[in-house]
Residue, then its C-alpha position, 0 to 999 in steps of 0.5 A: x399255473x392259471x389265475x386260480x393258482x396265482x390267487x391261491x398263492x395269495x397275490x390275487x387275494x392280497x389285491x382284494x382283501x381289506x385286511x391285507x395291510x396287517x398281514x403284510x406287516x408279518x415277516x412271513x407273509x412279507x417273504x412270500x410277497x417278495x418271492x412272488x414279486x421276484x417270480x413275476x419280475x423274472x417272468x417279465x425280464x429275460x426270455x421266459x416271457x416269450x415262452x410258448x406256455x400260454x398260462x405263463x403269459x396269463x400269469x404275467x398279465x394278471x401279475x401286473x394287475x396285482x402289482x398295481x393293486x398292491x402298490x396302490x393299497x399296501x405301499x406303506x408296507x412294501x419296503x425292499x419289495x418296491x425294487x421288484x415292483x418298480x423293475x416290473x413296471x419299468x419292464x412292462x412300460x418298455x414292452x408297451x413302447x415296443x408295441x407302439x413302435x417307439x425306438x428304444x432309448x439305446x438308440x440315443x444313449x448307445x452306439x447304433x445297433x446293427x439292423x436285423x436283416x429284413x429277410x429274417x423277419x417273418x411277415x406272418x408274425x406281423x399282426x394288423x394292429x402292429x402294421x398300423x403302429x409303424x414299420x420299426x416295431x418288429x425291428x425294435x422288438x426283435x432287437x430287444x429279444x436278441x440283446x436280452x434285458x436289464x435286471x436291477x439285480x445285476x447289470x444287463x446285457x444277457x445275450x440270448x443268442x440267435x433269435x428265431x422267427x418263432x420267438x419273434x412271433x411269440x413276442x408280438x402275440x404277448x405285446x398284444x395281450x399285455x395291452x390289457x394293462x395300460x400305462x395309466x395304470x402304471x403311472x398311478x403307482x408314481x402319482x400316488x407316492x405322495x400318499x405314502x408315509x414318511x418311511x415308505x416314500x424314502x424306500x420308494x425313492x431308494x428303490x427307484x434310484x436303484x432301478x434307474x441306476x441299473x437301467x442307465x448302466x446297462x451296456x446293451x439297453x440303457x433306458x431313462x424311464x425310471x430317471x424321468x419318474x424320479x423327477x416326477x416323484x420329487x415334484x409330487x413330494x416336495x410338500x413333505x415336511x423338511x425332515x422327510x424331504x431331506x431324507x428323500x433328497x439325500x438319496x436323489x442327490x447321490x443318484x444325480x451325482x453318480x449319473x452326472x459323472x457317467x462316462x456316457x456323455x448322453x446319459x450324463x447330459x440327460x441326468x443334468x437336464x433332469x436335475x435342471x427341470x427339477x430345480x426349476x420346479x423348486x424355484x417356482x416355490x418361494x423358500x421360507x425363512x431359515x430354510x435352505x432347501x434351494x442350497x440342498x437341491x443344487x449341491x449336485x450341480x456343484x459336485x458334478x461341476x467339480x468331478x466331471x471330466x467332460x467339458x460339455x457337462x461343465x458347460x451345461x451346468x453353467x448354462x443351467x444355473x444361468x437359466x435359473x438366475x434369469x428365470x427365477x431370480x426373484x425366488x432364489x434365496x439359499x440357492x445363491x450359495x451353490x450357484x456361486x460355488x458353481x461359478x467359483x469352480x468354473x473360474x479355475x476351469x482349464x477351458x477358457x470358454x467355460x471361464x468366459x461364460x461363467x464370468x458373463x453371468x457373474x457380470x450380469x448378476x452384479x449389474x442387474x441382480x445385485x440387490x437380490x443377493x444381499x437380502x438373505x443370510x450373512x454368508x450369501x454376500x461373502x459367497x459372492x465375494x469369494x466367487x469374485x475373488x476366484x475370478x481375479x485369479x483367472x489365468x486365461x484373461x487379464x481383463x477378467x481379473x481386473x474386472x473382478x477386482x473392480x466388482x470387489x470395489x463396487x461391493x465395498x461401496x455398496x456395503x458401506x452405503x447400506x446396500x447389503x443390510x443391517x447386521x444384528x446378532x442372534x441370541x446365540x451370538x451369531x450374526x444375521x442380516x435384516x433387510x436393508x431399509x428403504x432409505x438405504x436402498x434410495x441412497x439417503x442413508x449415509x452409512x451402515x448403522x450396525x448395532x455392534x460394529x464388530x459385525x462388520x467382519x462378517x462382511x468386510x473380511x472376505x473382501x479385504x483378505x481376498x484383495x490382500x492375497x492378490x498383492x502376491x499375484x505375479x502379474x504386475x497389473x493385478x497386483x497394483x490394482x488389488x493394492x490400490x482397491x484394498x487401500x482405497x477401500x480402507x481409506x474411504x470406509x475405515x471410519x465405519x470400523x471399530x478398534x477391534x475390527x481395525x485390529x483384525x484388519x491389521x493382523x489378518x489383512x495388512x500384516x500378511x502382505x509382508x510375510x513373504x519378506x519377513x518369514x526368515x526373521x530371527x526374533x532374537x536378532x541373531x544372524x540367519x543361516x543362509x541369508x546373504x549367500x549368493x543363492x539367497x541373493x539370486x532368489x531375492x533378485x528373482x523376486x524383485x517385483x515384491x520389493x516394489x509392492x512392499x515399499x508401496x504397501x508399507x507406506x500405505x499402511x503407515x498413511x492408513x494408521x496416521x489417517x485413523x490415528x484417533x481410532x487405531x492409536x492403541x495399535x502403534x506397538x504392532x505397527x512399530x513391530x512391523x517396521x522394526x521387523x523390516x529393519x532387523x532383516x539382514x538385507x540392506x534393501x529391505x531394512x532401508x524400506x523399513x527405516x524409510x517407513x519408520x521415518x515416514x510414520x514419525x514425520x506424519x504422526x509424531x506430533x500426535x504422540x503422547x509421552x507414553x507413545x513416544x516411549x514405545x517409539x524409542x524402545x522399538x528403536x533401541x530394540x532395532x539398534x541392539x538387534x542389528x549389531x554386527x557380529x565379527x566373532x564368527x569371522x575370528x572363529x572361522x579363521x581360527x578353524x581354517x588355520x587349524x585345519x590347514x595345519x592338520x592338512x599340512x602335517x598329513x600331506x606327504x612332502x612332495x613338490x605339489x603339496x603346497x599348491x594342494x594346501x593353498x587350493x583347499x584353504x582357499x575353498x574353505x575360506x570362500x565357503x566359511x567366511x562369505x556369509x559372515x562377511x556379507x552379514x556384518x557388512x549388511x548390518x553395519x550399513x543398516x546401523x548407519x541408516x538407523x542412527x541417521x534416521x534416529x537423528x532425523x526423528x530427534x531433530x523433528x521432535x526434540x521439544x516433544x521428547x522427555x528426558x527419559x525418552x531422550x536418555x533411552x535414545x542415547x543408550x541405544x546409540x551409545x551401545x552402537x558406538x561402544x560395540x563398534x569401538x570394541x570391534x575397531x580396537x580388536x587388533x587381532x581381528x583387524x589383522x585377520x581382516x587384512x589377511x582376507x584382503x579383497x574378499x572383505x572390501x572393508x576399511x581399516x578399522x572396519x566400523x570407524x565411520x559407524x563409531x564416529x557418527x554414533x558418538x557424534x549423535x550421542x554427544x549432540x543428544x546429551x548436550x541438547x538435553x543439558x541445555x534444554x533441561x528445565x527440571x530439578x537440580x538433581x536431574x541436571x546433575x544426572x544429565x551432566x554426569x552422562x556428558x562428562x562420562x561420554x567426553x572422557x570416553x571419547x578422549x580416551x579412545x582417541x588417546x588409545x589410538x594415538x598411543x605409540x608402539x614401543x620396543x623393549x630390551x630384555x635382560x635374561x629374558x625379562x623386560x628391562x624397560x622401553x628401549x625406543x618409541x616407534x613413530x605412528x604409521x600412515x594408517x594410524x595417522x589417517x585413523x586419527x585424522x578421521x577421529x579428529x572432528x569428534x574430539x574437537x566436538x568433545x572439547x567444545x562440549x567440555x568448554x560449554x559446561x557451566x563454570x561450576x561444572x567445569x571446575x568440579x570435573x577439571x581433575x578428571x579431564x586434566x590427565x586427558x588434556x595433558x595426554x592430548x598435548x603430548x601425543x601425536x596427531x593425524x591433523x592439527x584440528x585437535x591441537x587448535x581446539x585444545x589450545x582454544x580451550x586451554x586459553x579460554x578456560x584453564x588459564x582463568x581457572x588457575x589464576x582464579x584459584x591462585 
């Protein structure tokens, strides 16, 4: 088949006919073209090109000329035919390299091939022109024949068996003939790609990527010809409109990611270096506003950095990005985002050298190039902050983490000083950044001037949230440093924040610090399953480092609230909820932290509160008091269940000598498992309530004059509920006997809540007495407060009398009680209890004496039976009798004489 035959098939004519473009559009003619190109591709791929048929060699030579013409004049219509053309071009270029004596790419990307025995090379096949090209030409050509060749229709490596001397001779002859079509003719196909229309150039890039992929994947002869051409093509076409370029880069990006993750390290390195060259070309051009091409073409670096398992590739990517920063920092705009993503990925790398190398670059950016990263879109600054936060979590070097936290402080200062830019809002409501004013750059601008202060959140939140999360770090130095920087930042720059921003700071930055110790809080205030057990105690001991952090952080939150009270006072309810959530926690240490912080808040800010704010305070205290009431009913039910099961076990156990021992062991085990939690819980809650009522009294003493009668009554009700509940427990003789049975397990006094009851009643009495003496309102209010006092005094005296009531034995007649037989004197336990209650009774008698004459006379009828009972009952000490004698001599006698 000669040149005439080739032209008669249409290929040659297509290279010359001016109307061929229209014919290519027809489906039938396109199919003919594909078939012809496939034939030519086959003739250049594999061993058929080395056939003895000289006509076939002529066809290949003329075919290459036709390919150049077709690609040059009809590229817009080739579509999938580009793959055949580019495969032929790649193969043709390969043969030219062999003719020049250049070694194949496989010598760089594959294992060294065994050299052919020089004795097998026929000297007669070496033409004079080849001898001048170098001694290695025959070796490389023969190696190519022996290995076969790649083909984009399938991965190469088609072995051809033993190479004969005759085949080598044919190879060299054909190389000489193919020099009629030079590399410059081939390169014209690539340089003219910029003239292709939008669809054709995408088809061209897809085909070139496919050919390059097969070249690089070839197990026998990997090549980089098409890969280097991809870099050129991207450079030639970077002036395309954004839509077309996005389509081109979508194809190229996937290609570079695939090759960059290749298992062949040399190929992956070559791919990343090619991408670096291309990126540097892009960075030579200034990116227009609202464009993000830089970010797009740098994304492959990010993806490969995350996916590659080769440490050499990850290190190369960091160095590539570093070179871009150092050489093109003036032009970097949207590319910062991908750069920071690369560094953030490096921060978590398992190799220390990569982490150190990446942080060196970050440090240089902070110290020398910070202004460049603050002049683009909003996310650039936040991406940089997130990158620093990633380095704060470095597990290799504590100094890196501390330095990263220091850089976060630097960022906060720059943000507050106006070094980041001026925030405004677009029409769609999103934030955008305007370049900072020269005054701000020179330091003359005092602070950021935001048109809408809520825009602060776009800048401050990543920084503040990142520092907040670091307070959970297991390393003490990191935790303390983050906590200090976080609150220093808020304290120093909080004046820039609006109320809405402060609300988000409290909700999303400050409160989450305490989630670790608040996560198990029952909102209902009920007991929590599993809390207080030895397992839970061990877990809390293991995490004891958190208590120190929480204590300091809670104090700093309180101080922050006080410092910016004028702005954040509407958030008082949320702060109180935080503090009471600690108080409700069934853990004495944590509850103590909450109570101490509550008192700290009242001490520093109580004078600033209005009556409505005080109402929020007293209601929160009442809620805390109600939610922490000890629940002893579970002990009684657990004891009842144990007794019931014990009886069942006894009835089911055969009578033998060991039955009692077995029953005791089972009962003891059940006791330990069923009651341990309840005992620990009630003891914890009792201790919390003691701390709470003492804190209430401390707060009341500080701000007695500021508390309105309404708020004081609410406090009174809260404390009275504590006292009443404690008395109910103390007066339950059945429960007390069960607690006595438990013995050393409970380690509780009898009655169990006597101290809590006495102190609660004592504070209640003080509150209502002070309220009565401070009362300056209408007589109706006086009467109401007086009623509270009278009822409380009667209640306290009745409690004492009930305790002092002696036990009685009764005689029976025919099974019916006939009346008391004798009175049983009080035992020592009862006398000790009465002695403990005596101070409260004395204070109550003194409160009765403090009533006005008219009030005393009006209520004497209610008090007289109680006073008479005090005269006749037994006492644990003489304190009550002395106080009673003083009251009778100073009040009752004169009143009776006056009435007579």
